[in-house]
C-alpha positions as CSV (number, residue, x, y, z in Angstrom):
1,M,115.6,107.9,132.2
2,L,113.3,110.4,133.9
3,P,110.0,108.5,133.3
4,A,111.5,105.3,134.6
5,L,112.8,107.1,137.8
6,A,109.4,108.7,138.2
7,C,107.7,105.3,138.1
8,V,110.1,103.9,140.7
9,F,109.5,106.9,142.9
10,L,105.7,106.4,142.7
11,L,106.1,102.7,143.6
12,V,108.2,103.6,146.6
13,L,105.7,106.2,147.8
14,R,102.8,103.6,147.6
15,A,104.8,101.1,149.6
16,Q,105.0,103.5,152.5
17,A,102.2,103.5,155.1
18,A,99.2,105.5,154.3
19,E,95.9,106.6,155.9
20,I,93.0,105.7,153.6
21,N,89.5,107.0,154.2
22,V,86.7,104.8,152.9
23,S,82.9,105.3,152.8
24,T,81.5,102.5,150.5
25,P,81.7,98.7,150.6
26,D,83.8,98.6,147.4
27,E,86.2,101.1,148.9
28,V,86.6,99.0,152.0
29,L,87.4,95.9,149.9
30,N,89.8,97.7,147.6
31,A,91.7,99.3,150.4
32,L,92.1,95.9,152.2
33,G,93.1,94.2,148.9
34,Q,95.9,96.7,148.4
35,A,97.0,97.2,152.0
36,N,100.6,97.5,153.1
37,A,102.3,97.4,156.4
38,G,101.3,100.4,158.5
39,D,98.3,101.4,156.5
40,I,95.3,102.8,158.5
41,I,92.0,102.2,156.7
42,R,89.4,104.5,158.3
43,V,85.8,103.7,157.7
44,A,83.3,106.5,157.8
45,P,80.1,106.1,159.9
46,G,77.3,104.4,158.1
47,V,75.7,101.1,157.1
48,Y,77.7,98.9,154.7
49,E,76.1,95.9,153.0
50,F,78.4,92.9,152.2
51,F,77.4,89.8,150.2
52,G,80.6,87.9,150.5
53,A,83.5,87.5,152.9
54,I,85.7,90.6,153.7
55,H,89.3,89.3,153.2
56,L,92.2,90.5,155.3
57,D,95.0,88.5,153.7
58,S,97.9,90.9,153.5
59,A,100.9,91.1,155.8
60,G,101.6,94.0,158.1
61,S,104.5,93.9,160.5
62,P,104.7,93.5,164.3
63,T,105.6,97.2,164.5
64,E,103.4,98.4,161.7
65,P,100.2,96.5,161.6
66,I,97.5,97.1,159.0
67,Q,94.6,98.8,160.8
68,L,90.9,98.7,159.9
69,I,89.3,101.3,162.1
70,G,85.6,102.3,162.3
71,D,85.3,106.0,163.1
72,G,82.9,107.3,165.8
73,D,81.4,105.2,168.6
74,V,80.8,101.4,168.4
75,G,77.7,101.0,166.3
76,D,78.4,104.0,164.1
77,V,80.1,101.7,161.5
78,E,77.9,98.7,160.8
79,F,79.0,95.9,158.4
80,R,75.9,93.9,157.5
81,V,76.8,90.4,156.6
82,N,74.5,88.8,154.1
83,G,76.2,85.5,153.8
84,S,78.0,82.8,155.8
85,L,81.1,84.8,156.8
86,G,82.0,88.4,157.8
87,L,85.7,89.0,158.2
88,S,88.1,86.3,156.8
89,I,91.5,86.9,158.4
90,A,94.4,84.8,156.9
91,G,97.0,87.5,157.1
92,Q,99.5,88.7,159.7
93,D,99.7,91.8,161.9
94,Y,96.2,93.4,161.8
95,V,94.2,95.5,164.1
96,V,90.4,95.6,163.7
97,A,88.6,98.2,165.9
98,G,85.2,99.9,166.2
99,I,83.3,97.8,163.7
100,W,79.8,96.3,164.3
101,L,79.4,93.1,162.4
102,R,75.7,92.2,162.1
103,C,74.4,89.1,160.4
104,Q,71.2,89.3,158.5
105,G,69.4,87.0,156.1
106,S,68.8,83.3,156.0
107,Q,72.3,82.1,156.7
108,C,72.8,83.5,160.2
109,T,72.2,80.3,162.1
110,S,75.3,78.8,160.4
111,A,77.3,82.0,159.9
112,R,80.6,83.2,161.4
113,G,81.3,86.8,162.2
114,I,85.1,86.6,162.1
115,S,87.2,83.6,161.0
116,L,90.9,83.5,161.9
117,W,92.6,80.9,159.7
118,G,95.7,78.8,160.5
119,S,98.1,81.4,159.0
120,A,96.8,84.3,161.1
121,R,99.4,85.9,163.3
122,R,99.4,88.8,165.7
123,V,95.9,90.0,165.2
124,T,94.0,92.3,167.6
125,I,90.2,92.6,167.5
126,R,89.3,95.6,169.8
127,G,86.2,97.5,170.7
128,C,84.0,95.7,168.1
129,R,80.5,94.3,168.3
130,T,79.2,91.1,166.7
131,T,75.5,90.2,166.6
132,D,73.4,87.2,165.5
133,F,76.0,84.7,164.4
134,L,76.4,81.0,165.1
135,Q,80.1,81.6,165.9
136,H,81.0,85.2,166.4
137,V,84.8,84.6,166.4
138,K,86.3,81.3,165.2
139,G,89.9,80.1,165.1
140,W,90.6,77.4,162.6
141,I,93.2,74.6,162.5
142,T,94.6,73.7,159.1
143,N,94.1,69.9,158.9
144,A,97.1,69.0,156.8
145,T,99.7,70.9,158.9
146,L,97.8,71.5,162.1
147,D,98.7,75.1,161.7
148,A,96.5,77.4,163.8
149,P,96.3,81.1,164.7
150,E,98.9,82.6,167.1
151,D,99.2,85.7,169.2
152,I,95.5,86.7,168.8
153,T,94.1,89.4,171.1
154,I,90.3,89.8,171.5
155,V,89.8,92.8,173.8
156,G,86.8,95.0,174.8
157,N,84.2,93.6,172.4
158,A,80.5,92.7,172.8
159,A,79.0,89.6,171.3
160,Y,75.4,88.5,171.5
161,N,72.3,87.2,169.7
162,T,69.1,89.1,169.7
163,A,66.8,86.1,169.5
164,T,66.8,82.4,170.0
165,Y,66.7,79.9,167.1
166,N,66.6,76.2,166.7
167,G,70.4,75.5,166.8
168,K,73.4,76.1,169.0
169,S,75.7,79.1,169.3
170,N,79.4,79.0,170.3
171,V,80.4,82.7,170.6
172,L,84.2,82.7,170.9
173,N,85.1,79.4,169.4
174,L,88.9,79.4,169.6
175,N,90.6,76.3,168.2
176,G,94.3,75.5,168.2
177,G,97.3,77.7,168.2
178,A,99.1,79.6,171.0
179,R,98.8,82.7,173.1
180,W,95.1,83.6,172.7
181,R,94.4,86.6,174.9
182,V,90.7,87.2,175.6
183,V,90.2,90.2,177.7
184,G,87.4,92.5,178.8
185,N,84.7,91.2,176.5
186,Y,80.9,91.2,177.2
187,V,79.5,87.9,175.9
188,H,75.8,87.5,176.5
189,D,72.5,86.2,175.4
190,Y,73.8,83.3,173.4
191,G,71.5,80.5,174.6
192,N,69.6,78.7,171.9
193,A,68.8,75.0,171.4
194,G,71.6,72.4,172.1
195,T,74.7,73.2,174.1
196,N,75.9,76.7,173.8
197,Y,79.3,78.0,174.9
198,G,80.3,81.6,175.7
199,I,84.1,81.3,175.4
200,Y,86.2,78.2,174.8
201,L,89.6,77.1,173.9
202,K,90.3,73.6,172.5
203,G,92.3,71.7,169.9
204,A,95.6,71.8,171.9
205,T,95.7,75.6,172.5
206,T,98.6,76.7,174.7
207,E,99.8,79.7,176.7
208,S,96.4,81.4,176.6
209,V,94.5,83.5,179.1
210,M,90.9,84.6,179.5
211,E,90.5,87.4,181.9
212,R,88.2,90.3,182.9
213,N,85.3,89.1,180.8
214,L,81.6,89.3,181.7
215,V,79.8,86.2,180.4
216,A,76.0,86.0,180.8
217,G,74.1,83.1,179.3
218,N,71.1,85.4,179.2
219,Y,70.7,89.0,180.4
220,D,68.7,91.1,178.0
221,R,66.4,88.4,176.7
222,A,64.9,85.1,177.8
223,P,67.2,82.0,177.6
224,G,66.9,79.4,174.9
225,S,65.8,75.9,175.4
226,G,69.3,74.5,175.5
227,A,72.2,74.5,177.9
228,T,74.5,77.5,178.3
229,V,78.1,77.0,179.4
230,G,80.2,80.0,180.4
231,I,84.0,79.7,180.1
232,S,85.5,76.4,179.0
233,F,88.9,74.8,178.4
234,G,88.1,72.0,176.0
235,G,84.5,72.8,174.9
236,G,83.0,69.8,173.3
237,R,86.5,68.5,172.2
238,M,88.0,68.4,168.8
239,G,87.8,65.5,166.4
240,T,90.9,63.3,166.6
241,K,92.0,64.3,163.1
242,W,92.8,67.8,164.4
243,C,95.1,66.4,167.1
244,A,98.9,65.8,166.9
245,A,99.9,62.2,166.9
246,D,101.3,62.4,170.5
247,N,98.2,64.2,171.7
248,T,95.4,62.0,170.3
249,G,93.1,60.4,172.8
250,S,90.0,58.3,172.6
251,G,87.6,61.1,172.0
252,G,89.7,64.0,170.9
253,C,92.9,65.6,171.9
254,I,94.4,64.3,175.2
255,C,95.1,67.9,176.2
256,E,92.5,70.1,174.5
257,D,94.3,73.0,176.2
258,Y,97.6,73.3,178.0
259,D,97.9,75.4,181.2
260,G,95.1,77.8,180.3
261,I,94.3,80.6,182.8
262,A,90.8,82.0,183.5
263,R,91.1,84.9,186.0
264,N,89.0,87.9,187.2
265,N,86.0,86.9,185.1
266,I,82.4,87.3,186.0
267,V,80.0,84.5,184.8
268,I,76.3,84.8,185.5
269,N,73.0,83.1,184.4
270,T,74.3,79.9,182.8
271,S,71.9,77.0,182.8
272,D,74.9,74.5,182.8
273,A,78.5,74.9,184.0
274,A,79.8,78.4,184.5
275,L,83.4,77.1,184.5
276,H,84.2,74.0,182.5
277,V,87.1,71.6,181.7
278,N,86.8,68.9,179.1
279,S,90.1,67.0,178.8
280,A,92.3,70.1,179.3
281,C,95.6,69.9,181.2
282,G,96.7,72.2,184.0
283,S,93.8,74.7,183.8
284,K,93.7,77.5,186.3
285,F,90.5,79.3,187.5
286,L,91.6,82.2,189.7
287,N,89.6,85.0,191.3
288,N,86.4,84.6,189.3
289,I,82.9,85.3,190.4
290,V,80.1,82.9,189.5
291,Y,76.5,83.8,190.2
292,N,73.1,82.3,189.4
293,S,74.5,79.4,187.5
294,A,73.4,75.8,187.6
295,T,76.8,74.3,188.1
296,M,79.9,76.2,189.3
297,L,82.6,73.9,187.8
298,R,82.4,70.8,185.7
299,I,85.4,68.6,184.9
300,Q,84.5,65.9,182.4
301,S,86.0,63.3,180.0
302,F,89.4,64.0,181.5
303,E,92.1,62.2,179.6
304,G,94.9,64.6,180.3
305,V,97.3,65.1,183.1
306,G,98.0,67.9,185.6
307,D,96.0,69.4,188.4
308,I,93.1,71.8,187.8
309,E,93.7,74.8,190.1
310,V,90.6,76.5,191.5
311,R,91.7,79.4,193.8
312,N,90.2,82.5,195.3
313,N,86.9,82.3,193.5
314,V,83.5,83.4,194.8
315,L,80.8,80.9,193.9
316,D,77.1,80.7,194.8
317,G,77.3,76.9,194.7
318,G,79.7,74.1,195.6
319,L,82.7,72.5,193.9
320,P,83.0,68.9,192.7
321,S,85.0,66.5,194.6
322,L,87.6,65.4,192.1
323,N,91.1,64.0,192.7
324,N,92.7,66.3,190.1
325,A,91.1,69.6,191.4
326,V,93.2,71.6,193.8
327,A,91.2,74.2,195.6
328,S,92.1,77.0,198.0
329,G,90.8,80.3,199.2
330,N,87.4,79.9,197.5
331,I,84.1,81.0,199.0
332,T,81.5,78.4,198.0
333,N,77.8,78.5,198.5
334,A,78.4,82.3,198.9
335,D,75.7,84.6,200.3
336,F,75.8,87.1,197.5
337,A,73.1,89.2,199.2
338,A,75.6,89.9,202.0
339,L,78.8,90.0,200.0
340,Y,77.7,92.5,197.3
341,N,75.2,95.3,197.2
342,N,73.0,94.0,194.4
343,A,74.4,91.1,192.3
344,D,71.2,90.8,190.3
345,A,71.8,94.3,188.9
346,L,75.5,93.7,188.6
347,D,76.2,96.1,191.4
348,L,79.2,94.3,192.9
349,S,80.2,97.0,195.4
350,A,80.6,96.0,199.0
351,G,77.7,94.5,200.8
352,V,77.2,94.3,204.5
353,G,79.2,91.1,204.7
354,A,82.0,92.0,202.3
355,G,84.6,91.5,205.0
356,A,84.5,87.8,204.2
357,L,86.1,88.6,200.8
358,A,89.2,90.0,202.4
359,A,92.7,88.8,203.0
360,S,93.1,85.9,200.5
361,A,96.5,84.7,199.4
362,P,98.0,86.6,196.4
363,L,98.4,84.5,193.3
364,P,101.0,84.8,190.5
365,G,99.7,86.8,187.6
366,V,96.6,88.1,189.4
367,V,97.8,91.7,189.8
368,A,94.6,93.6,188.9
369,D,90.9,93.0,189.2
370,Y,88.0,92.9,186.7
371,C,88.2,96.7,186.2
372,G,92.0,96.9,186.2
373,V,92.3,98.0,189.8
374,T,95.6,97.0,191.3
375,R,95.4,94.2,193.8
376,S,96.6,94.7,197.3
377,N,99.1,92.5,199.1
378,T,96.2,90.7,200.7
379,P,93.8,90.7,197.8
380,S,90.0,90.2,197.9
381,R,88.6,87.0,196.7
382,G,86.6,87.0,193.5
383,A,87.0,89.3,190.5
384,I,86.4,92.7,192.3
385,E,89.0,94.2,194.6
386,M,87.5,95.8,197.7
387,P,86.6,98.5,198.5
388,A,85.2,98.3,195.0
389,A,85.9,101.2,192.7
390,C,84.4,99.3,189.8
391,D,81.0,99.9,188.2
392,V,80.3,96.6,186.4
393,A,76.9,97.5,185.1
394,G,78.2,100.9,183.9
395,R,80.7,99.2,181.6
396,L,77.9,97.7,179.5
397,P,77.2,97.2,176.6
398,L,80.9,96.7,175.7
399,G,82.5,95.2,178.8
400,G,85.2,97.8,178.7
401,V,88.1,98.8,176.5
402,F,91.1,99.4,178.8
403,A,93.3,102.3,178.1
404,S,96.5,100.3,178.2
405,D,95.1,98.1,175.4
406,S,93.4,100.7,173.3
407,T,96.5,102.9,172.8
408,V,98.8,100.2,171.4
409,P,98.5,98.1,168.2
410,N,99.3,94.9,170.0
411,P,99.7,94.4,173.7
412,P,103.0,93.3,175.2
413,T,104.2,89.7,175.0
414,N,104.3,88.9,178.7
415,L,100.5,88.5,179.0
416,R,100.1,85.7,181.6
417,G,102.2,86.9,184.4
418,D,103.1,83.4,185.5
């Protein structure tokens, strides 16, 4: 009896959460393959070469996620991806933090840094960096069931390409599912040939929010030859086979996104639309800043229903005249040289004319600004609450990991505030 009891005891011990330290690619893969709810896999600083996808297919729990954590500062743990896919996430309840995923080799122009498959649930990607991918993060819809990721949080990451190439790049390509939360990321230098998107939601996404992101079509390098779009509800639309029967239109889903919110974002240097809607329903653009972009807002191929709300934004161009756009409290054709100290250098502290930003109407859910500063009862227009206590340029290269998000495995469920 004693040997049998000893075996059972050992099995029980292994089923409990553990902290596992790894320092080689094989150790990373083995730890992920055997992970249990609550396990923390700590990756030592170093460069790790991977020649196939890194699978996160197990199941944590909402209270005990499986965590893959890179020790040290961002960039100290580098996963070099020598194939078409970096992290492949089909499991539930994961946190991935502090990892630099960097593509190298001949497949980068078609590679994906992180794929979230239709079965993925309650995944947080926090304080990571992705470099030189076609799609840095992609959410997938399962064709047979239209299953798609749910409750995905992408917070405080940097995503960029170091050079142009003859092809497009869609950085955060989030298809289908519910409750995407895209917060505090720095998405930049993604322009190549074709039409390139910084962040988009499409494929009948619902209950999602994009906030406090800095999106720059180009910043550290020259732009590519194609068009760069900043933040989009609808992107280039899904194929109709990915749409539910009651949501199938002539060129994709009737509603590519339902009631999505984009608030407190800063979008700069896009050669096409900074803010974009393509057959989305009920989109809201609230308290954003758009600077040095060719088009402030484009609404196209609109098959859906519901007003597009555009409120309390600061834009250095005009807005389109469309029946379904409801606008209030915006500053259009804004004089950025007067409103802000030095917008070209991302110094968005108060300029000599910053008084024009004051005393807008408070909006539901807009309770803090780009840097997390609490809004007043008569909040400033745009993404920065005045008097500004927010160093936008100083938050680069990551865009900011907010303390309230970095200390919990998964943020609270009431994300939208509406």
